[in-house]
PDB file as gemmi writes it, atoms N, CA and C in Angstrom:
CRYST1    1.000    1.000    1.000  90.00  90.00  90.00 P 1                      
ATOM      1  N   UNK A   1      38.205 -33.040  12.609  1.00  0.00           N  
ATOM      2  CA  UNK A   1      38.261 -32.772  14.030  1.00  0.00           C  
ATOM      3  C   UNK A   1      36.919 -32.312  14.563  1.00  0.00           C  
ATOM      4  N   UNK A   2      36.135 -31.668  13.725  1.00  0.00           N  
ATOM      5  CA  UNK A   2      34.906 -31.089  14.221  1.00  0.00           C  
ATOM      6  C   UNK A   2      33.678 -31.937  13.897  1.00  0.00           C  
ATOM      7  N   UNK A   3      33.839 -33.237  13.762  1.00  0.00           N  
ATOM      8  CA  UNK A   3      32.666 -34.085  13.578  1.00  0.00           C  
ATOM      9  C   UNK A   3      32.660 -35.139  14.682  1.00  0.00           C  
ATOM     10  N   UNK A   4      32.115 -34.782  15.842  1.00  0.00           N  
ATOM     11  CA  UNK A   4      32.093 -35.716  16.956  1.00  0.00           C  
ATOM     12  C   UNK A   4      31.188 -36.905  16.645  1.00  0.00           C  
ATOM     13  N   UNK A   5      31.332 -37.959  17.423  1.00  0.00           N  
ATOM     14  CA  UNK A   5      30.510 -39.140  17.208  1.00  0.00           C  
ATOM     15  C   UNK A   5      29.028 -38.789  17.376  1.00  0.00           C  
ATOM     16  N   UNK A   6      28.172 -39.641  16.865  1.00  0.00           N  
ATOM     17  CA  UNK A   6      26.741 -39.340  16.812  1.00  0.00           C  
ATOM     18  C   UNK A   6      26.106 -39.136  18.179  1.00  0.00           C  
ATOM     19  N   UNK A   7      26.711 -39.648  19.224  1.00  0.00           N  
ATOM     20  CA  UNK A   7      26.129 -39.514  20.552  1.00  0.00           C  
ATOM     21  C   UNK A   7      26.687 -38.360  21.360  1.00  0.00           C  
ATOM     22  N   UNK A   8      27.489 -37.519  20.742  1.00  0.00           N  
ATOM     23  CA  UNK A   8      28.111 -36.417  21.481  1.00  0.00           C  
ATOM     24  C   UNK A   8      27.034 -35.477  22.022  1.00  0.00           C  
ATOM     25  N   UNK A   9      27.207 -35.064  23.257  1.00  0.00           N  
ATOM     26  CA  UNK A   9      26.205 -34.196  23.888  1.00  0.00           C  
ATOM     27  C   UNK A   9      26.197 -32.801  23.286  1.00  0.00           C  
ATOM     28  N   UNK A  10      27.355 -32.292  22.922  1.00  0.00           N  
ATOM     29  CA  UNK A  10      27.399 -30.910  22.466  1.00  0.00           C  
ATOM     30  C   UNK A  10      28.148 -30.763  21.142  1.00  0.00           C  
ATOM     31  N   UNK A  11      27.430 -30.798  20.058  1.00  0.00           N  
ATOM     32  CA  UNK A  11      28.019 -30.457  18.772  1.00  0.00           C  
ATOM     33  C   UNK A  11      28.068 -28.929  18.702  1.00  0.00           C  
ATOM     34  N   UNK A  12      28.744 -28.392  17.716  1.00  0.00           N  
ATOM     35  CA  UNK A  12      28.900 -26.933  17.615  1.00  0.00           C  
ATOM     36  C   UNK A  12      27.534 -26.243  17.609  1.00  0.00           C  
ATOM     37  N   UNK A  13      26.576 -26.804  16.895  1.00  0.00           N  
ATOM     38  CA  UNK A  13      25.243 -26.193  16.835  1.00  0.00           C  
ATOM     39  C   UNK A  13      24.621 -26.099  18.231  1.00  0.00           C  
ATOM     40  N   UNK A  14      24.744 -27.149  19.021  1.00  0.00           N  
ATOM     41  CA  UNK A  14      24.203 -27.135  20.378  1.00  0.00           C  
ATOM     42  C   UNK A  14      24.919 -26.109  21.248  1.00  0.00           C  
ATOM     43  N   UNK A  15      26.206 -26.002  21.056  1.00  0.00           N  
ATOM     44  CA  UNK A  15      26.984 -25.017  21.834  1.00  0.00           C  
ATOM     45  C   UNK A  15      26.533 -23.608  21.499  1.00  0.00           C  
ATOM     46  N   UNK A  16      26.241 -23.366  20.221  1.00  0.00           N  
ATOM     47  CA  UNK A  16      25.744 -22.043  19.814  1.00  0.00           C  
ATOM     48  C   UNK A  16      24.381 -21.765  20.440  1.00  0.00           C  
ATOM     49  N   UNK A  17      23.538 -22.782  20.529  1.00  0.00           N  
ATOM     50  CA  UNK A  17      22.231 -22.611  21.164  1.00  0.00           C  
ATOM     51  C   UNK A  17      22.382 -22.289  22.646  1.00  0.00           C  
ATOM     52  N   UNK A  18      23.337 -22.925  23.285  1.00  0.00           N  
ATOM     53  CA  UNK A  18      23.596 -22.637  24.700  1.00  0.00           C  
ATOM     54  C   UNK A  18      23.964 -21.164  24.869  1.00  0.00           C  
ATOM     55  N   UNK A  19      24.889 -20.697  24.042  1.00  0.00           N  
ATOM     56  CA  UNK A  19      25.335 -19.304  24.127  1.00  0.00           C  
ATOM     57  C   UNK A  19      24.158 -18.363  23.897  1.00  0.00           C  
ATOM     58  N   UNK A  20      23.325 -18.677  22.903  1.00  0.00           N  
ATOM     59  CA  UNK A  20      22.179 -17.827  22.582  1.00  0.00           C  
ATOM     60  C   UNK A  20      21.175 -17.780  23.726  1.00  0.00           C  
ATOM     61  N   UNK A  21      20.887 -18.928  24.325  1.00  0.00           N  
ATOM     62  CA  UNK A  21      19.906 -18.966  25.412  1.00  0.00           C  
ATOM     63  C   UNK A  21      20.384 -18.190  26.630  1.00  0.00           C  
ATOM     64  N   UNK A  22      21.642 -18.376  26.986  1.00  0.00           N  
ATOM     65  CA  UNK A  22      22.174 -17.643  28.144  1.00  0.00           C  
ATOM     66  C   UNK A  22      22.234 -16.153  27.814  1.00  0.00           C  
ATOM     67  N   UNK A  23      22.605 -15.830  26.580  1.00  0.00           N  
ATOM     68  CA  UNK A  23      22.637 -14.430  26.155  1.00  0.00           C  
ATOM     69  C   UNK A  23      21.261 -13.779  26.157  1.00  0.00           C  
ATOM     70  N   UNK A  24      20.228 -14.589  25.956  1.00  0.00           N  
ATOM     71  CA  UNK A  24      18.858 -14.071  25.956  1.00  0.00           C  
ATOM     72  C   UNK A  24      18.296 -13.919  27.368  1.00  0.00           C  
ATOM     73  N   UNK A  25      19.098 -14.312  28.364  1.00  0.00           N  
ATOM     74  CA  UNK A  25      18.683 -14.091  29.742  1.00  0.00           C  
ATOM     75  C   UNK A  25      18.230 -15.325  30.494  1.00  0.00           C  
ATOM     76  N   UNK A  26      18.229 -16.484  29.855  1.00  0.00           N  
ATOM     77  CA  UNK A  26      17.840 -17.702  30.568  1.00  0.00           C  
ATOM     78  C   UNK A  26      18.947 -18.072  31.553  1.00  0.00           C  
ATOM     79  N   UNK A  27      18.567 -18.567  32.718  1.00  0.00           N  
ATOM     80  CA  UNK A  27      19.544 -18.925  33.749  1.00  0.00           C  
ATOM     81  C   UNK A  27      20.433 -20.065  33.260  1.00  0.00           C  
ATOM     82  N   UNK A  28      21.719 -19.988  33.576  1.00  0.00           N  
ATOM     83  CA  UNK A  28      22.690 -20.983  33.135  1.00  0.00           C  
ATOM     84  C   UNK A  28      22.326 -22.380  33.630  1.00  0.00           C  
ATOM     85  N   UNK A  29      21.868 -22.491  34.852  1.00  0.00           N  
ATOM     86  CA  UNK A  29      21.509 -23.796  35.405  1.00  0.00           C  
ATOM     87  C   UNK A  29      20.345 -24.416  34.640  1.00  0.00           C  
ATOM     88  N   UNK A  30      19.386 -23.606  34.227  1.00  0.00           N  
ATOM     89  CA  UNK A  30      18.245 -24.098  33.451  1.00  0.00           C  
ATOM     90  C   UNK A  30      18.696 -24.585  32.073  1.00  0.00           C  
ATOM     91  N   UNK A  31      19.583 -23.835  31.457  1.00  0.00           N  
ATOM     92  CA  UNK A  31      20.079 -24.206  30.136  1.00  0.00           C  
ATOM     93  C   UNK A  31      20.880 -25.502  30.231  1.00  0.00           C  
ATOM     94  N   UNK A  32      21.725 -25.608  31.231  1.00  0.00           N  
ATOM     95  CA  UNK A  32      22.526 -26.819  31.416  1.00  0.00           C  
ATOM     96  C   UNK A  32      21.619 -28.032  31.577  1.00  0.00           C  
ATOM     97  N   UNK A  33      20.591 -27.890  32.376  1.00  0.00           N  
ATOM     98  CA  UNK A  33      19.648 -28.986  32.590  1.00  0.00           C  
ATOM     99  C   UNK A  33      18.925 -29.346  31.296  1.00  0.00           C  
ATOM    100  N   UNK A  34      18.521 -28.351  30.530  1.00  0.00           N  
ATOM    101  CA  UNK A  34      17.808 -28.590  29.270  1.00  0.00           C  
ATOM    102  C   UNK A  34      18.678 -29.335  28.264  1.00  0.00           C  
ATOM    103  N   UNK A  35      19.965 -29.075  28.271  1.00  0.00           N  
ATOM    104  CA  UNK A  35      20.876 -29.720  27.323  1.00  0.00           C  
ATOM    105  C   UNK A  35      21.508 -30.995  27.884  1.00  0.00           C  
ATOM    106  N   UNK A  36      21.228 -31.283  29.137  1.00  0.00           N  
ATOM    107  CA  UNK A  36      21.748 -32.506  29.741  1.00  0.00           C  
ATOM    108  C   UNK A  36      23.239 -32.484  29.996  1.00  0.00           C  
ATOM    109  N   UNK A  37      23.759 -31.298  30.342  1.00  0.00           N  
ATOM    110  CA  UNK A  37      25.187 -31.165  30.659  1.00  0.00           C  
ATOM    111  C   UNK A  37      25.333 -30.510  32.015  1.00  0.00           C  
ATOM    112  N   UNK A  38      26.528 -30.587  32.555  1.00  0.00           N  
ATOM    113  CA  UNK A  38      26.772 -29.974  33.857  1.00  0.00           C  
ATOM    114  C   UNK A  38      26.902 -28.463  33.715  1.00  0.00           C  
ATOM    115  N   UNK A  39      26.698 -27.788  34.810  1.00  0.00           N  
ATOM    116  CA  UNK A  39      26.859 -26.329  34.836  1.00  0.00           C  
ATOM    117  C   UNK A  39      28.316 -25.970  34.522  1.00  0.00           C  
ATOM    118  N   UNK A  40      29.235 -26.810  34.982  1.00  0.00           N  
ATOM    119  CA  UNK A  40      30.655 -26.579  34.706  1.00  0.00           C  
ATOM    120  C   UNK A  40      30.933 -26.625  33.201  1.00  0.00           C  
ATOM    121  N   UNK A  41      30.352 -27.599  32.490  1.00  0.00           N  
ATOM    122  CA  UNK A  41      30.535 -27.701  31.047  1.00  0.00           C  
ATOM    123  C   UNK A  41      29.938 -26.484  30.351  1.00  0.00           C  
ATOM    124  N   UNK A  42      28.749 -26.090  30.776  1.00  0.00           N  
ATOM    125  CA  UNK A  42      28.111 -24.916  30.182  1.00  0.00           C  
ATOM    126  C   UNK A  42      28.988 -23.684  30.359  1.00  0.00           C  
ATOM    127  N   UNK A  43      29.519 -23.501  31.536  1.00  0.00           N  
ATOM    128  CA  UNK A  43      30.377 -22.327  31.779  1.00  0.00           C  
ATOM    129  C   UNK A  43      31.660 -22.385  30.969  1.00  0.00           C  
ATOM    130  N   UNK A  44      32.170 -23.587  30.729  1.00  0.00           N  
ATOM    131  CA  UNK A  44      33.363 -23.749  29.892  1.00  0.00           C  
ATOM    132  C   UNK A  44      33.084 -23.226  28.492  1.00  0.00           C  
ATOM    133  N   UNK A  45      31.929 -23.595  27.926  1.00  0.00           N  
ATOM    134  CA  UNK A  45      31.598 -23.142  26.569  1.00  0.00           C  
ATOM    135  C   UNK A  45      31.307 -21.653  26.530  1.00  0.00           C  
ATOM    136  N   UNK A  46      30.711 -21.111  27.577  1.00  0.00           N  
ATOM    137  CA  UNK A  46      30.498 -19.661  27.639  1.00  0.00           C  
ATOM    138  C   UNK A  46      31.828 -18.916  27.631  1.00  0.00           C  
ATOM    139  N   UNK A  47      32.767 -19.393  28.437  1.00  0.00           N  
ATOM    140  CA  UNK A  47      34.080 -18.745  28.506  1.00  0.00           C  
ATOM    141  C   UNK A  47      34.812 -18.842  27.170  1.00  0.00           C  
ATOM    142  N   UNK A  48      34.745 -20.008  26.522  1.00  0.00           N  
ATOM    143  CA  UNK A  48      35.397 -20.150  25.224  1.00  0.00           C  
ATOM    144  C   UNK A  48      34.773 -19.226  24.189  1.00  0.00           C  
ATOM    145  N   UNK A  49      33.459 -19.096  24.230  1.00  0.00           N  
ATOM    146  CA  UNK A  49      32.771 -18.224  23.283  1.00  0.00           C  
ATOM    147  C   UNK A  49      33.171 -16.768  23.490  1.00  0.00           C  
ATOM    148  N   UNK A  50      33.234 -16.357  24.737  1.00  0.00           N  
ATOM    149  CA  UNK A  50      33.639 -14.971  25.028  1.00  0.00           C  
ATOM    150  C   UNK A  50      35.067 -14.698  24.583  1.00  0.00           C  
ATOM    151  N   UNK A  51      35.923 -15.684  24.735  1.00  0.00           N  
ATOM    152  CA  UNK A  51      37.338 -15.513  24.409  1.00  0.00           C  
ATOM    153  C   UNK A  51      37.611 -15.566  22.914  1.00  0.00           C  
ATOM    154  N   UNK A  52      36.869 -16.410  22.185  1.00  0.00           N  
ATOM    155  CA  UNK A  52      37.216 -16.585  20.779  1.00  0.00           C  
ATOM    156  C   UNK A  52      36.072 -16.628  19.804  1.00  0.00           C  
ATOM    157  N   UNK A  53      34.866 -16.292  20.232  1.00  0.00           N  
ATOM    158  CA  UNK A  53      33.719 -16.278  19.327  1.00  0.00           C  
ATOM    159  C   UNK A  53      33.317 -17.666  18.862  1.00  0.00           C  
ATOM    160  N   UNK A  54      32.660 -17.729  17.721  1.00  0.00           N  
ATOM    161  CA  UNK A  54      32.132 -18.990  17.190  1.00  0.00           C  
ATOM    162  C   UNK A  54      33.240 -20.000  16.931  1.00  0.00           C  
ATOM    163  N   UNK A  55      34.388 -19.555  16.457  1.00  0.00           N  
ATOM    164  CA  UNK A  55      35.489 -20.466  16.139  1.00  0.00           C  
ATOM    165  C   UNK A  55      35.957 -21.238  17.376  1.00  0.00           C  
ATOM    166  N   UNK A  56      35.829 -20.644  18.534  1.00  0.00           N  
ATOM    167  CA  UNK A  56      36.279 -21.293  19.765  1.00  0.00           C  
ATOM    168  C   UNK A  56      35.330 -22.401  20.222  1.00  0.00           C  
ATOM    169  N   UNK A  57      34.175 -22.514  19.587  1.00  0.00           N  
ATOM    170  CA  UNK A  57      33.208 -23.539  19.975  1.00  0.00           C  
ATOM    171  C   UNK A  57      33.479 -24.883  19.314  1.00  0.00           C  
ATOM    172  N   UNK A  58      34.437 -24.936  18.416  1.00  0.00           N  
ATOM    173  CA  UNK A  58      34.794 -26.192  17.768  1.00  0.00           C  
ATOM    174  C   UNK A  58      35.479 -27.110  18.763  1.00  0.00           C  
ATOM    175  N   UNK A  59      35.439 -28.395  18.468  1.00  0.00           N  
ATOM    176  CA  UNK A  59      36.112 -29.364  19.324  1.00  0.00           C  
ATOM    177  C   UNK A  59      37.615 -29.156  19.260  1.00  0.00           C  
ATOM    178  N   UNK A  60      38.261 -29.418  20.348  1.00  0.00           N  
ATOM    179  CA  UNK A  60      39.713 -29.284  20.416  1.00  0.00           C  
ATOM    180  C   UNK A  60      40.359 -30.652  20.507  1.00  0.00           C  
ATOM    181  N   UNK A  61      41.598 -30.718  20.100  1.00  0.00           N  
ATOM    182  CA  UNK A  61      42.342 -31.969  20.216  1.00  0.00           C  
ATOM    183  C   UNK A  61      42.546 -32.287  21.696  1.00  0.00           C  
ATOM    184  N   UNK A  62      42.452 -33.542  22.040  1.00  0.00           N  
ATOM    185  CA  UNK A  62      42.633 -33.921  23.436  1.00  0.00           C  
ATOM    186  C   UNK A  62      44.079 -34.302  23.746  1.00  0.00           C  
ATOM    187  N   UNK A  63      44.926 -34.347  22.727  1.00  0.00           N  
ATOM    188  CA  UNK A  63      46.333 -34.674  22.939  1.00  0.00           C  
ATOM    189  C   UNK A  63      47.034 -33.503  23.630  1.00  0.00           C  
ATOM    190  N   UNK A  64      47.969 -33.794  24.502  1.00  0.00           N  
ATOM    191  CA  UNK A  64      48.684 -32.706  25.165  1.00  0.00           C  
ATOM    192  C   UNK A  64      49.536 -31.920  24.178  1.00  0.00           C  
ATOM    193  N   UNK A  65      49.744 -30.646  24.469  1.00  0.00           N  
ATOM    194  CA  UNK A  65      50.538 -29.791  23.589  1.00  0.00           C  
ATOM    195  C   UNK A  65      52.007 -30.195  23.590  1.00  0.00           C  
ATOM    196  N   UNK A  66      52.468 -30.718  24.691  1.00  0.00           N  
ATOM    197  CA  UNK A  66      53.867 -31.134  24.788  1.00  0.00           C  
ATOM    198  C   UNK A  66      54.007 -32.337  25.702  1.00  0.00           C  
ATOM    199  N   UNK A  67      55.150 -32.962  25.664  1.00  0.00           N  
ATOM    200  CA  UNK A  67      55.416 -34.114  26.518  1.00  0.00           C  
ATOM    201  C   UNK A  67      56.476 -33.700  27.525  1.00  0.00           C  
ATOM    202  N   UNK A  68      56.132 -33.782  28.797  1.00  0.00           N  
ATOM    203  CA  UNK A  68      57.003 -33.260  29.847  1.00  0.00           C  
ATOM    204  C   UNK A  68      58.348 -33.973  29.924  1.00  0.00           C  
ATOM    205  N   UNK A  69      58.367 -35.286  29.841  1.00  0.00           N  
ATOM    206  CA  UNK A  69      59.600 -36.033  30.039  1.00  0.00           C  
ATOM    207  C   UNK A  69      60.298 -36.435  28.754  1.00  0.00           C  
ATOM    208  N   UNK A  70      60.071 -35.715  27.693  1.00  0.00           N  
ATOM    209  CA  UNK A  70      60.637 -36.070  26.399  1.00  0.00           C  
ATOM    210  C   UNK A  70      62.161 -35.900  26.404  1.00  0.00           C  
ATOM    211  N   UNK A  71      62.836 -36.869  25.808  1.00  0.00           N  
ATOM    212  CA  UNK A  71      64.295 -36.799  25.710  1.00  0.00           C  
ATOM    213  C   UNK A  71      64.717 -35.726  24.720  1.00  0.00           C  
ATOM    214  N   UNK A  72      65.866 -35.106  24.957  1.00  0.00           N  
ATOM    215  CA  UNK A  72      66.390 -34.153  23.975  1.00  0.00           C  
ATOM    216  C   UNK A  72      66.670 -34.867  22.643  1.00  0.00           C  
ATOM    217  N   UNK A  73      66.524 -34.150  21.561  1.00  0.00           N  
ATOM    218  CA  UNK A  73      66.673 -34.720  20.224  1.00  0.00           C  
ATOM    219  C   UNK A  73      68.031 -35.397  20.034  1.00  0.00           C  
ATOM    220  N   UNK A  74      69.080 -34.838  20.628  1.00  0.00           N  
ATOM    221  CA  UNK A  74      70.412 -35.429  20.450  1.00  0.00           C  
ATOM    222  C   UNK A  74      70.497 -36.822  21.090  1.00  0.00           C  
ATOM    223  N   UNK A  75      69.808 -37.028  22.227  1.00  0.00           N  
ATOM    224  CA  UNK A  75      69.814 -38.345  22.870  1.00  0.00           C  
ATOM    225  C   UNK A  75      68.983 -39.358  22.084  1.00  0.00           C  
ATOM    226  N   UNK A  76      67.895 -38.898  21.488  1.00  0.00           N  
ATOM    227  CA  UNK A  76      67.086 -39.782  20.640  1.00  0.00           C  
ATOM    228  C   UNK A  76      67.918 -40.235  19.451  1.00  0.00           C  
ATOM    229  N   UNK A  77      68.630 -39.293  18.836  1.00  0.00           N  
ATOM    230  CA  UNK A  77      69.473 -39.622  17.682  1.00  0.00           C  
ATOM    231  C   UNK A  77      70.579 -40.599  18.089  1.00  0.00           C  
ATOM    232  N   UNK A  78      71.176 -40.402  19.251  1.00  0.00           N  
ATOM    233  CA  UNK A  78      72.225 -41.293  19.734  1.00  0.00           C  
ATOM    234  C   UNK A  78      71.674 -42.703  19.970  1.00  0.00           C  
ATOM    235  N   UNK A  79      70.501 -42.796  20.591  1.00  0.00           N  
ATOM    236  CA  UNK A  79      69.895 -44.098  20.851  1.00  0.00           C  
ATOM    237  C   UNK A  79      69.602 -44.830  19.545  1.00  0.00           C  
ATOM    238  N   UNK A  80      69.072 -44.111  18.550  1.00  0.00           N  
ATOM    239  CA  UNK A  80      68.791 -44.730  17.258  1.00  0.00           C  
ATOM    240  C   UNK A  80      70.073 -45.189  16.584  1.00  0.00           C  
ATOM    241  N   UNK A  81      71.129 -44.392  16.685  1.00  0.00           N  
ATOM    242  CA  UNK A  81      72.411 -44.737  16.104  1.00  0.00           C  
ATOM    243  C   UNK A  81      72.957 -46.011  16.753  1.00  0.00           C  
ATOM    244  N   UNK A  82      72.911 -46.058  18.098  1.00  0.00           N  
ATOM    245  CA  UNK A  82      73.426 -47.224  18.825  1.00  0.00           C  
ATOM    246  C   UNK A  82      72.599 -48.486  18.525  1.00  0.00           C  
ATOM    247  N   UNK A  83      71.297 -48.331  18.364  1.00  0.00           N  
ATOM    248  CA  UNK A  83      70.461 -49.474  18.012  1.00  0.00           C  
ATOM    249  C   UNK A  83      70.841 -50.059  16.674  1.00  0.00           C  
ATOM    250  N   UNK A  84      71.022 -49.182  15.702  1.00  0.00           N  
ATOM    251  CA  UNK A  84      71.381 -49.640  14.360  1.00  0.00           C  
ATOM    252  C   UNK A  84      72.785 -50.261  14.365  1.00  0.00           C  
ATOM    253  N   UNK A  85      73.686 -49.652  15.105  1.00  0.00           N  
ATOM    254  CA  UNK A  85      75.064 -50.102  15.135  1.00  0.00           C  
ATOM    255  C   UNK A  85      75.194 -51.448  15.869  1.00  0.00           C  
ATOM    256  N   UNK A  86      74.410 -51.618  16.941  1.00  0.00           N  
ATOM    257  CA  UNK A  86      74.488 -52.849  17.741  1.00  0.00           C  
ATOM    258  C   UNK A  86      73.936 -54.043  16.965  1.00  0.00           C  
ATOM    259  N   UNK A  87      73.033 -53.804  16.042  1.00  0.00           N  
ATOM    260  CA  UNK A  87      72.443 -54.889  15.272  1.00  0.00           C  
ATOM    261  C   UNK A  87      73.339 -55.377  14.161  1.00  0.00           C  
ATOM    262  N   UNK A  88      74.377 -54.665  13.819  1.00  0.00           N  
ATOM    263  CA  UNK A  88      75.223 -55.029  12.680  1.00  0.00           C  
ATOM    264  C   UNK A  88      76.310 -56.008  13.038  1.00  0.00           C  
TER     265      UNK A  88                                                      
END                                                                             
């Protein structure tokens, strides 16, 4: 999960450098420009770092945590049962 493609703008090492530069007093806008990312992206990584330290700088899964319209398990089981039964 933590090995982004070779062209990724912000690997964990780069994110750590961003945190260090801003922590050393460099303006966030200057750091964002130096790394070729938006100020919004830079602030996202700052917030994640403050909330969870170095571990929070790893890439996250982009899949949603849950599916809003998911059928209840009993209906899925019924549909599978009816499919198997209808084919016989």
